[in-house]
NUMARLUM-161193 format. One record per residue (C-alpha): residue number from 1; residue in one letter; y, z, x. Coordinates in Angstrom, 3 decimals, decimal comma. Layout:
<rs>
R  NUM  A  Y  Z  X
...
</rs>
This chain:
<rs>
R  1  M  -3,561  -24,791  -1,717
R  2  I  -4,670  -28,155  -1,821
R  3  S  -1,889  -30,148  -3,909
R  4  H  -3,678  -32,377  -7,267
R  5  S  -4,860  -35,677  -7,135
R  6  L  -7,817  -37,738  -8,550
R  7  T  -9,028  -37,647  -4,950
R  8  N  -8,920  -33,569  -4,933
R  9  L  -10,000  -32,829  -7,712
R  10  I  -13,290  -34,877  -7,569
R  11  F  -13,823  -33,369  -4,547
R  12  I  -13,221  -29,453  -5,649
R  13  R  -15,318  -30,040  -8,693
R  14  I  -18,114  -31,196  -6,822
R  15  C  -17,454  -28,185  -4,346
R  16  I  -17,921  -26,078  -7,279
R  17  F  -20,960  -27,648  -8,676
R  18  L  -22,983  -27,711  -5,766
R  19  L  -22,181  -23,799  -4,677
R  20  E  -22,319  -22,418  -8,135
R  21  Y  -25,785  -24,456  -9,021
R  22  A  -26,970  -24,052  -5,267
R  23  L  -30,823  -22,646  -6,551
R  24  F  -31,392  -25,182  -8,783
R  25  I  -30,424  -27,694  -6,405
R  26  E  -32,039  -26,730  -4,106
R  27  L  -35,743  -25,578  -5,492
R  28  S  -35,456  -29,357  -7,129
R  29  L  -35,489  -30,758  -3,645
R  30  L  -38,111  -28,444  -2,912
R  31  I  -39,997  -29,966  -5,884
R  32  L  -39,051  -33,780  -4,861
R  33  T  -39,932  -33,408  -0,953
R  34  S  -43,672  -31,898  -2,438
R  35  L  -44,559  -34,452  -4,503
R  36  F  -43,526  -37,385  -2,037
R  37  F  -44,925  -35,555  1,525
R  38  G  -46,985  -32,849  -0,240
R  39  P  -47,601  -29,842  -1,034
R  40  Q  -48,085  -28,405  1,976
R  41  P  -44,690  -27,114  4,684
R  42  T  -46,804  -29,114  7,459
R  43  S  -47,890  -32,337  6,024
R  44  G  -46,846  -35,277  6,665
R  45  S  -44,781  -37,166  9,552
R  46  P  -42,728  -35,033  11,815
R  47  T  -39,270  -36,039  9,761
R  48  A  -41,023  -34,938  6,418
R  49  I  -42,194  -31,513  8,415
R  50  A  -38,791  -30,673  9,411
R  51  L  -37,346  -31,604  5,923
R  52  K  -39,967  -29,672  4,196
R  53  L  -39,494  -26,482  6,195
R  54  F  -35,142  -26,714  5,962
R  55  I  -35,508  -27,128  2,113
R  56  L  -37,935  -24,223  1,916
R  57  T  -35,840  -21,866  4,443
R  58  L  -32,924  -22,249  1,815
R  59  C  -34,625  -21,686  -0,736
R  60  I  -36,216  -18,691  0,724
R  61  L  -32,621  -17,659  1,953
R  62  E  -30,780  -18,319  -1,799
R  63  I  -33,230  -16,393  -3,767
R  64  S  -32,807  -13,461  -1,018
R  65  S  -29,908  -12,865  -1,373
R  66  L  -29,616  -13,601  -5,697
R  67  L  -32,131  -10,890  -5,323
R  68  F  -30,555  -8,614  -2,762
R  69  L  -27,158  -9,041  -3,043
R  70  Y  -25,623  -11,337  -5,966
R  71  L  -27,461  -9,340  -8,146
R  72  P  -26,772  -5,574  -7,220
R  73  H  -23,315  -6,301  -6,777
R  74  K  -23,288  -7,930  -10,236
R  75  E  -25,103  -4,872  -11,585
R  76  R  -22,187  -3,015  -10,175
R  77  L  -19,242  -4,658  -11,625
R  78  L  -20,667  -4,668  -15,132
R  79  K  -21,014  -0,612  -14,528
R  80  S  -17,574  -0,333  -13,157
R  81  K  -15,048  1,426  -15,411
R  82  A  -11,654  1,477  -14,499
R  83  I  -10,698  5,096  -13,338
R  84  Y  -6,667  4,953  -14,297
R  85  P  -3,966  6,674  -12,033
R  86  S  -3,455  10,863  -12,305
R  87  P  -1,692  12,180  -13,534
R  88  P  -0,374  10,232  -16,838
R  89  L  2,988  9,233  -17,507
R  90  T  4,974  11,772  -19,475
R  91  R  6,833  10,270  -22,823
R  92  S  10,352  9,731  -20,883
R  93  Q  8,713  8,372  -17,851
R  94  R  7,032  5,784  -20,584
R  95  Q  10,135  4,937  -22,077
R  96  A  11,834  4,926  -19,219
R  97  L  9,542  2,306  -18,204
R  98  F  9,537  0,596  -21,408
R  99  Q  12,667  -0,151  -21,766
R  100  Q  13,197  -1,948  -17,631
R  101  C  10,139  -3,755  -18,897
R  102  T  11,559  -5,162  -22,565
R  103  A  14,926  -5,089  -20,830
R  104  N  13,820  -7,720  -18,179
R  105  V  12,023  -10,425  -19,941
R  106  P  13,715  -13,907  -20,414
R  107  D  11,495  -15,836  -22,942
R  108  W  9,875  -13,538  -25,502
R  109  H  8,160  -16,420  -27,530
R  110  R  6,401  -16,985  -23,812
R  111  Y  6,077  -13,424  -23,325
R  112  L  3,908  -12,294  -26,843
R  113  Q  2,144  -16,142  -26,529
R  114  L  0,784  -15,746  -22,638
R  115  W  -0,148  -12,214  -23,463
R  116  F  -1,494  -12,789  -26,443
R  117  L  -3,932  -15,710  -25,012
R  118  N  -2,077  -18,801  -26,445
R  119  A  -2,499  -17,290  -30,139
R  120  P  -0,650  -18,656  -32,737
R  121  L  2,396  -15,804  -32,823
R  122  T  2,031  -15,806  -36,553
R  123  E  -1,168  -14,562  -35,829
R  124  I  0,017  -11,708  -33,317
R  125  K  0,086  -8,998  -35,693
R  126  R  1,235  -5,043  -35,562
R  127  D  -1,917  -3,563  -34,734
R  128  N  -2,350  -6,620  -31,940
R  129  I  0,939  -4,860  -30,571
R  130  R  -0,116  -1,801  -31,089
R  131  D  -3,406  -2,261  -29,002
R  132  F  -1,704  -4,273  -26,510
R  133  I  1,231  -0,920  -25,937
R  134  L  -1,847  1,813  -26,007
R  135  W  -3,294  -0,226  -23,177
R  136  G  0,292  -1,151  -21,010
R  137  F  1,708  2,064  -21,258
R  138  F  -1,023  4,612  -22,550
R  139  D  -4,104  3,502  -20,522
R  140  T  -6,586  3,737  -23,741
R  141  D  -6,914  1,863  -26,466
R  142  S  -7,279  1,773  -30,655
R  143  T  -11,002  3,477  -30,534
R  144  A  -9,579  6,903  -28,260
R  145  P  -8,489  9,879  -30,048
R  146  L  -4,470  10,220  -30,247
R  147  T  -2,437  12,707  -30,807
R  148  P  -0,106  12,683  -33,223
R  149  E  2,962  13,044  -31,599
R  150  I  1,531  9,647  -30,356
R  151  E  2,606  7,012  -33,733
R  152  P  5,881  7,844  -33,570
R  153  E  6,560  6,758  -30,343
R  154  I  4,049  3,326  -30,368
R  155  D  6,058  2,697  -33,843
R  156  S  9,307  2,877  -31,526
R  157  Y  8,284  0,592  -29,078
R  158  I  6,735  -1,867  -31,755
R  159  S  10,393  -1,599  -33,801
R  160  H  11,700  -2,732  -30,124
R  161  I  9,994  -4,969  -29,689
R  162  E  10,641  -6,598  -32,881
R  163  T  14,518  -6,828  -32,333
R  164  L  14,499  -8,077  -28,761
R  165  S  12,162  -10,870  -29,841
R  166  N  13,981  -11,323  -33,610
R  167  R  10,599  -11,611  -34,837
R  168  K  8,955  -9,242  -37,733
R  169  F  4,968  -8,320  -37,236
R  170  P  3,283  -8,497  -40,272
R  171  P  0,881  -5,163  -40,469
R  172  G  -2,816  -6,132  -40,262
R  173  R  -4,488  -7,947  -36,878
R  174  G  -4,814  -11,328  -36,255
R  175  N  -7,679  -13,071  -36,710
R  176  S  -9,270  -13,649  -33,594
R  177  T  -6,111  -12,447  -31,728
R  178  T  -6,675  -10,289  -28,586
R  179  A  -4,450  -9,494  -25,570
R  180  L  -4,887  -9,566  -22,161
R  181  R  -6,157  -6,111  -20,917
R  182  L  -7,001  -6,327  -17,451
R  183  T  -8,923  -2,858  -17,476
R  184  F  -10,482  -3,660  -20,602
R  185  D  -12,067  -6,788  -20,848
R  186  P  -14,731  -8,268  -19,557
R  187  I  -14,887  -9,626  -16,001
R  188  Q  -15,373  -13,264  -15,650
R  189  T  -17,351  -14,212  -12,556
R  190  R  -19,345  -17,167  -11,028
R  191  Y  -22,083  -17,802  -8,765
R  192  R  -21,690  -18,633  -5,098
R  193  S  -24,356  -20,031  -2,865
R  194  I  -25,643  -18,209  0,583
R  195  I  -24,413  -21,093  2,111
R  196  W  -21,043  -20,530  0,693
R  197  Y  -21,114  -16,827  2,575
R  198  L  -22,336  -18,313  5,971
R  199  L  -19,040  -21,119  5,684
R  200  V  -17,266  -17,391  5,885
R  201  C  -18,926  -16,237  8,202
R  202  A  -18,152  -19,125  10,063
R  203  V  -14,651  -19,136  9,499
R  204  D  -14,563  -15,962  10,030
R  205  A  -16,044  -16,233  13,579
R  206  F  -13,728  -18,417  14,407
R  207  T  -10,917  -16,910  13,012
R  208  H  -12,021  -13,451  15,314
R  209  L  -11,723  -15,395  18,022
R  210  T  -8,244  -17,163  17,733
R  211  L  -6,852  -13,815  17,589
R  212  Y  -9,452  -12,188  20,171
R  213  R  -7,940  -14,856  22,704
R  214  N  -4,263  -14,122  21,866
R  215  N  -4,739  -10,340  22,781
R  216  F  -5,974  -9,146  19,249
R  217  S  -8,514  -5,971  19,465
R  218  H  -10,817  -5,343  16,541
R  219  H  -11,189  -2,371  15,208
R  220  R  -13,330  -1,425  12,175
R  221  P  -14,569  2,474  10,883
R  222  Y  -17,439  3,682  12,901
R  223  F  -19,360  5,090  9,615
R  224  P  -19,196  2,712  6,649
R  225  P  -18,093  4,708  3,114
R  226  P  -21,523  5,338  1,512
R  227  Q  -21,003  3,626  -1,847
R  228  T  -21,343  -0,066  -0,035
R  229  T  -23,446  -3,031  -1,102
R  230  A  -26,776  -3,672  -2,125
R  231  T  -29,318  -0,440  -1,415
R  232  V  -31,699  -2,149  -0,229
R  233  V  -30,509  -3,209  2,909
R  234  S  -28,879  -0,908  5,191
R  235  P  -25,441  0,418  5,081
R  236  K  -24,966  0,295  8,747
R  237  I  -25,233  -3,243  8,958
R  238  F  -24,534  -4,687  5,448
R  239  H  -20,682  -2,381  4,841
R  240  S  -19,834  -5,956  3,948
R  241  F  -21,405  -9,608  3,977
R  242  P  -21,444  -11,161  5,501
R  243  P  -21,126  -8,978  8,415
R  244  P  -18,439  -9,576  10,883
R  245  V  -21,115  -11,029  13,406
R  246  L  -18,708  -11,552  16,525
R  247  S  -17,054  -8,226  16,313
R  248  H  -20,073  -6,748  17,455
R  249  L  -20,664  -8,625  20,663
R  250  F  -17,651  -8,613  21,826
R  251  P  -16,276  -5,396  24,067
R  252  H  -16,334  -2,411  22,601
R  253  R  -13,043  -0,990  21,175
R  254  P  -12,031  2,134  19,662
R  255  P  -13,247  2,479  16,388
R  256  S  -11,066  2,348  12,904
R  257  P  -9,590  6,299  12,503
R  258  A  -9,481  5,290  9,178
R  259  N  -13,031  5,363  6,818
R  260  H  -12,901  2,587  5,387
R  261  L  -9,994  0,176  6,700
R  262  S  -10,463  -2,350  9,485
R  263  Y  -7,705  -4,026  11,175
R  264  Y  -6,141  -5,939  13,788
R  265  L  -4,319  -5,076  16,984
R  266  R  -1,631  -6,341  19,566
R  267  P  -0,275  -3,917  21,761
R  268  H  3,450  -3,829  21,465
R  269  R  5,616  -4,165  24,210
R  270  S  9,181  -5,860  22,768
R  271  P  12,012  -3,746  24,470
R  272  T  14,061  -5,456  21,402
R  273  H  12,134  -5,710  18,081
R  274  K  9,905  -3,356  16,101
R  275  P  6,406  -4,084  15,491
R  276  V  5,081  -5,691  12,510
R  277  I  2,078  -5,190  9,914
R  278  F  0,797  -7,949  7,698
R  279  L  -0,976  -6,904  4,728
R  280  H  -2,685  -10,816  3,542
R  281  G  -3,532  -12,168  0,298
R  282  I  -7,048  -12,574  -1,947
R  283  G  -8,928  -15,201  -0,115
R  284  I  -11,168  -16,281  2,344
R  285  G  -10,082  -13,741  5,136
R  286  L  -7,094  -14,353  7,560
R  287  Y  -8,272  -18,259  7,751
R  288  P  -5,131  -18,794  6,866
R  289  Y  -2,594  -16,848  8,672
R  290  P  -2,989  -16,986  12,539
R  291  P  -0,917  -20,128  13,222
R  292  L  1,962  -17,688  11,421
R  293  L  1,420  -14,676  13,368
R  294  L  0,650  -16,586  16,861
R  295  S  4,700  -18,436  16,599
R  296  L  6,102  -14,570  16,663
R  297  P  6,773  -13,545  20,485
R  298  K  3,641  -12,177  22,539
R  299  E  5,521  -9,187  22,716
R  300  I  5,939  -8,345  19,194
R  301  G  2,837  -5,825  18,098
R  302  I  1,398  -7,201  15,044
R  303  L  -1,078  -4,594  12,884
R  304  I  -3,059  -6,498  10,716
R  305  L  -4,749  -5,118  8,245
R  306  E  -7,970  -6,283  6,566
R  307  N  -8,351  -6,328  2,792
R  308  L  -12,562  -7,159  2,601
R  309  P  -12,692  -6,696  -1,129
R  310  F  -10,529  -9,752  -1,707
R  311  S  -11,535  -11,492  1,717
R  312  S  -14,510  -13,904  -0,160
R  313  R  -16,809  -10,658  1,107
R  314  L  -19,243  -8,227  -1,092
R  315  T  -18,505  -5,070  -0,136
R  316  C  -17,273  -1,786  -1,234
R  317  P  -14,729  -1,574  -4,699
R  318  P  -11,071  -1,921  -3,645
R  319  L  -9,307  1,691  -2,512
R  320  S  -7,274  3,670  -4,650
R  321  K  -2,989  3,453  -3,833
R  322  T  -3,666  7,504  -2,984
R  323  L  -6,575  6,622  -0,249
R  324  F  -5,565  3,381  1,293
R  325  L  -1,605  5,174  2,301
R  326  Q  -3,855  8,118  3,830
R  327  E  -5,609  5,581  5,215
R  328  L  -2,629  3,647  6,892
R  329  S  -1,146  6,808  7,414
R  330  S  -4,140  7,478  9,956
R  331  I  -4,281  4,221  11,663
R  332  L  -0,491  4,814  12,157
R  333  S  -0,880  8,279  13,613
R  334  H  -3,313  6,392  16,062
R  335  L  -0,874  4,119  17,063
R  336  P  1,991  4,913  20,656
R  337  P  5,384  6,382  19,464
R  338  C  7,208  2,698  19,432
R  339  W  5,360  1,987  15,842
R  340  E  7,292  4,914  14,330
R  341  E  9,337  2,257  12,530
R  342  F  7,983  -1,509  11,780
R  343  T  8,685  -4,556  10,106
R  344  L  6,069  -5,100  7,204
R  345  V  4,822  -8,760  6,181
R  346  T  3,004  -9,823  3,541
R  347  H  1,408  -12,863  1,494
R  348  S  -0,067  -12,774  -2,456
R  349  Y  -1,705  -9,742  -3,452
R  350  G  -0,622  -7,614  -0,010
R  351  S  2,389  -7,281  -2,097
R  352  V  0,519  -4,917  -3,909
R  353  L  -0,331  -2,828  -0,985
R  354  A  3,929  -3,474  -0,112
R  355  T  4,336  -1,866  -3,053
R  356  H  2,338  1,530  -2,694
R  357  I  3,735  1,564  1,147
R  358  L  7,668  1,457  -0,997
R  359  S  7,002  4,213  -3,467
R  360  D  5,570  6,721  -0,911
R  361  T  8,375  9,310  0,882
R  362  T  6,716  9,282  3,937
R  363  L  6,034  5,910  4,705
R  364  S  9,096  3,931  3,441
R  365  P  11,550  5,130  5,342
R  366  R  9,628  3,523  8,191
R  367  V  10,042  0,100  6,690
R  368  T  13,485  -1,580  8,163
R  369  S  12,613  -4,387  7,070
R  370  L  10,264  -6,445  4,301
R  371  V  9,552  -9,573  4,639
R  372  L  7,831  -10,746  1,054
R  373  I  5,752  -14,243  0,848
R  374  D  4,267  -15,926  -2,519
R  375  P  5,268  -12,293  -3,946
R  376  V  2,700  -11,326  -6,658
R  377  T  4,467  -8,142  -7,838
R  378  I  8,248  -8,639  -8,552
R  379  L  8,301  -8,698  -12,622
R  380  L  4,677  -8,219  -13,074
R  381  H  5,504  -7,165  -16,539
R  382  L  5,581  -10,637  -17,241
R  383  P  2,244  -12,431  -18,134
R  384  D  2,207  -15,188  -15,777
R  385  V  0,763  -13,834  -12,915
R  386  A  -2,048  -11,857  -15,286
R  387  Y  -2,536  -15,393  -17,133
R  388  N  -2,254  -17,648  -14,647
R  389  F  -4,936  -15,715  -12,619
R  390  T  -7,676  -14,777  -14,598
R  391  R  -7,079  -16,535  -18,171
R  392  R  -5,664  -20,335  -17,376
R  393  Q  -8,370  -22,771  -18,161
R  394  P  -8,540  -24,477  -15,356
R  395  A  -7,046  -28,594  -15,640
R  396  K  -6,053  -29,872  -12,037
R  397  A  -7,355  -29,619  -8,597
R  398  N  -5,530  -26,629  -7,295
R  399  E  -6,170  -24,881  -10,466
R  400  W  -9,825  -25,376  -10,199
R  401  Q  -9,623  -24,197  -6,280
R  402  L  -8,017  -21,198  -7,296
R  403  W  -10,238  -20,335  -10,507
R  404  Y  -13,891  -20,614  -8,721
R  405  F  -12,897  -19,831  -5,030
R  406  A  -10,794  -16,595  -5,772
R  407  S  -10,304  -15,807  -9,954
R  408  T  -14,372  -15,663  -10,188
R  409  D  -15,014  -14,133  -6,973
R  410  L  -17,294  -10,381  -7,649
R  411  G  -15,229  -8,838  -5,498
R  412  V  -11,838  -9,984  -7,210
R  413  G  -12,891  -10,079  -10,337
R  414  E  -14,010  -5,540  -9,192
R  415  G  -10,750  -5,562  -7,928
R  416  L  -8,128  -7,232  -10,216
R  417  G  -10,607  -5,488  -13,779
R  418  R  -10,936  -2,568  -12,756
R  419  Y  -8,942  -1,475  -9,659
R  420  F  -5,272  -2,883  -10,507
R  421  F  -2,918  -1,020  -12,472
R  422  W  0,271  -2,540  -12,954
R  423  R  2,368  -0,164  -13,618
R  424  E  1,678  1,308  -10,281
R  425  N  2,096  -2,151  -8,554
R  426  I  5,289  -3,647  -10,200
R  427  L  8,144  -4,204  -7,787
R  428  W  11,577  -3,792  -9,062
R  429  R  14,589  -5,341  -7,571
R  430  E  16,061  -2,043  -6,893
R  431  D  12,437  -0,935  -4,625
R  432  L  13,379  -3,776  -2,080
R  433  T  16,226  -2,936  -0,097
R  434  T  17,139  1,096  -0,286
R  435  T  15,509  3,329  1,501
R  436  T  16,733  7,483  2,346
R  437  T  18,334  6,731  5,504
R  438  Q  19,451  3,303  5,650
R  439  R  19,539  -0,051  3,696
R  440  R  16,440  -2,437  4,681
R  441  K  16,651  -5,883  5,460
R  442  V  14,679  -8,082  3,009
R  443  A  13,649  -11,297  2,277
R  444  V  11,279  -13,041  -0,491
R  445  V  9,681  -16,243  0,855
R  446  L  9,415  -18,144  -2,744
R  447  S  7,317  -21,764  -3,668
R  448  G  8,709  -23,847  -5,915
R  449  R  5,641  -25,352  -7,162
R  450  D  3,662  -21,705  -7,034
R  451  L  0,643  -21,794  -9,673
R  452  I  0,390  -18,495  -9,961
R  453  V  3,920  -17,132  -10,314
R  454  D  6,908  -18,083  -12,177
R  455  T  8,634  -18,627  -9,243
R  456  G  12,106  -19,666  -10,774
R  457  T  12,204  -16,393  -13,111
R  458  V  11,493  -14,310  -10,091
R  459  A  14,280  -16,129  -8,179
R  460  K  16,895  -15,551  -11,094
R  461  Y  15,790  -12,293  -11,439
R  462  L  16,601  -11,721  -7,596
R  463  A  19,835  -13,483  -7,321
R  464  C  21,538  -12,344  -10,489
R  465  E  24,845  -10,851  -9,137
R  466  E  25,843  -8,361  -12,164
R  467  G  24,797  -8,790  -15,699
R  468  D  21,818  -9,959  -18,330
R  469  W  20,201  -12,179  -15,631
R  470  T  18,084  -13,341  -18,584
R  471  K  20,811  -15,043  -20,331
R  472  E  22,316  -17,131  -16,990
R  473  K  20,334  -20,553  -16,454
R  474  D  18,216  -21,402  -13,279
R  475  H  19,866  -21,933  -9,858
R  476  R  20,926  -24,988  -8,912
R  477  W  18,963  -24,669  -5,555
R  478  T  15,580  -23,307  -7,454
R  479  T  15,531  -26,846  -8,782
R  480  T  12,662  -29,353  -7,963
R  481  T  13,646  -33,152  -7,802
R  482  A  11,671  -35,843  -7,424
R  483  T  14,459  -37,399  -4,596
R  484  T  12,616  -38,231  -1,338
R  485  D  15,361  -36,346  0,407
R  486  V  14,479  -32,265  -0,760
R  487  P  15,194  -29,787  1,942
R  488  A  12,243  -28,119  3,928
R  489  K  14,009  -24,642  2,215
R  490  K  16,721  -23,756  0,723
R  491  T  18,284  -20,126  1,301
R  492  H  20,279  -17,904  -0,825
R  493  K  21,364  -14,504  0,009
R  494  T  22,431  -12,113  -3,042
R  495  R  24,845  -9,280  -3,231
R  496  D  22,143  -6,489  -2,317
R  497  G  21,518  -8,531  0,655
R  498  I  18,399  -9,759  0,246
R  499  E  17,674  -13,351  0,977
R  500  I  15,230  -15,579  -1,074
R  501  I  13,637  -18,425  0,960
R  502  W  13,205  -21,385  -1,464
R  503  F  10,593  -23,838  -0,513
R  504  P  10,989  -26,298  -3,282
R  505  E  7,967  -28,698  -3,113
R  506  L  5,345  -26,351  -2,275
R  507  D  2,681  -24,221  -3,872
R  508  H  1,023  -21,131  -3,629
R  509  A  0,354  -20,284  0,336
R  510  Q  1,158  -23,943  1,162
R  511  V  3,383  -22,047  3,621
R  512  F  0,611  -21,512  5,971
R  513  E  -0,094  -25,437  6,296
R  514  Q  2,298  -27,249  8,075
R  515  K  4,013  -25,854  11,393
R  516  K  7,683  -27,078  10,277
R  517  D  7,400  -24,308  7,392
R  518  Y  5,770  -21,841  8,426
R  519  Q  7,502  -21,418  12,017
R  520  L  10,869  -21,268  9,752
R  521  V  9,068  -17,818  8,407
R  522  A  7,839  -16,987  11,600
R  523  E  12,130  -17,150  12,595
R  524  V  13,142  -14,961  9,604
R  525  V  9,908  -12,167  10,832
R  526  E  11,141  -12,431  14,446
R  527  S  15,143  -12,243  13,631
R  528  Y  14,762  -9,465  10,892
R  529  S  11,623  -7,109  13,377
R  530  G  15,058  -7,056  16,063
R  531  H  16,520  -3,728  16,039
R  532  K  20,329  -5,071  15,646
R  533  K  21,109  -4,983  12,135
R  534  E  24,270  -7,029  12,024
R  535  D  23,308  -10,511  10,574
R  536  G  19,715  -9,880  10,784
R  537  K  19,046  -10,162  14,703
</rs>
């Protein structure tokens, strides 16, 4: 993530303009070159001919990309409907979840304002709250028929919110007041030039080479799933676009035993450490992560799962929780017995998949240690992650980068808007450490200047020893100062054994950019993956 400055702001706005309006720019250049050098592609000097052919080729590629890749995916997105987790929550489950969520709201004013998109509090009325509750706890809206016993339950929830927020909601519906409801709301996307996908292809090739040279093998499904990209091209070629070109060129490896998940694997040979499974975040694939992963001893095995819908690709929709767990289990069943237990390391959106693993009765006991980097699922019921990622109007350079290159990506928009269900993705403090067999070692890496997550609140929640954490003040070690002697990191170990690693000066994902930062995280991962339990070694 780039830092905010005037130079970076100008740079990122220019990049966005060029990529979003590439087709118009290329057609304009084609017209200008035709006016200056003649309409025939082969007329004029050699330089003029080369320039015209280059621009013509770009136009052809751009139009082809628009017609055969972007528009079919856009059409699929417009037609897609959320398929909610089944079975739905029972009344007792809803009540327990509602009580847990409302007991963990530190600022009701901020909570209501962000979930209702900065509407004036006076315009948030009873029916608006009702719509929000129907979405959040019933997976429906006010237009759907409701059973008679649901109405008193909803009224009790509204009354409870009124009590906690010290606010009485007037009857009716506020003018132009709507709640943020991810799976109901229209999905905002922006066009990306074929040039962007060619850059993604180049970056992916570079990452593949880096991993290949360091003893990683790439395993992709032999038969791509049927619900692939545009039907005008062969799904065996374009299971995802851009395709993994170098993966086709390097020596044959056994295919992934999963039908959808591809992965990179480094064999595990360490007698003193357990292997590592890494789950990446939203972005340009695996590009940011090799420096961290290659900092681990070469004997430690690493399994890197690829989550292509969140990797700047045009591909299939994300897997459901059930299907993801099935496919991960299938992959693990084909690995040697040394993979029976492992350290789970995640970044950003990877914490969503980690939540699924930790909730699974078969896989969860196999996670002996857990390292969450920039997690987005802790206190997910608070509005910050959803609002900052999908609704905030960008102003700073890093916000523009997040908005265009992540939030408005077709795959990301579809994944978050139709396949992201907060109640099966939320992670609570008690979910982190306890397994059925032993106490799990846990580290949570947070960035003080994170533009997505309210990391100060997350840190305060995790660090609270007893009592109501929402009433406590921010911890001194989470306060970012303006002095020049701010330490690279601060650590705090909770009574539950959760180690909080705080980088006060970093933004989301910046921990991977400088060696002094990611080396500290690598040391934690190496320590946690050790067989000995004392002091994490």
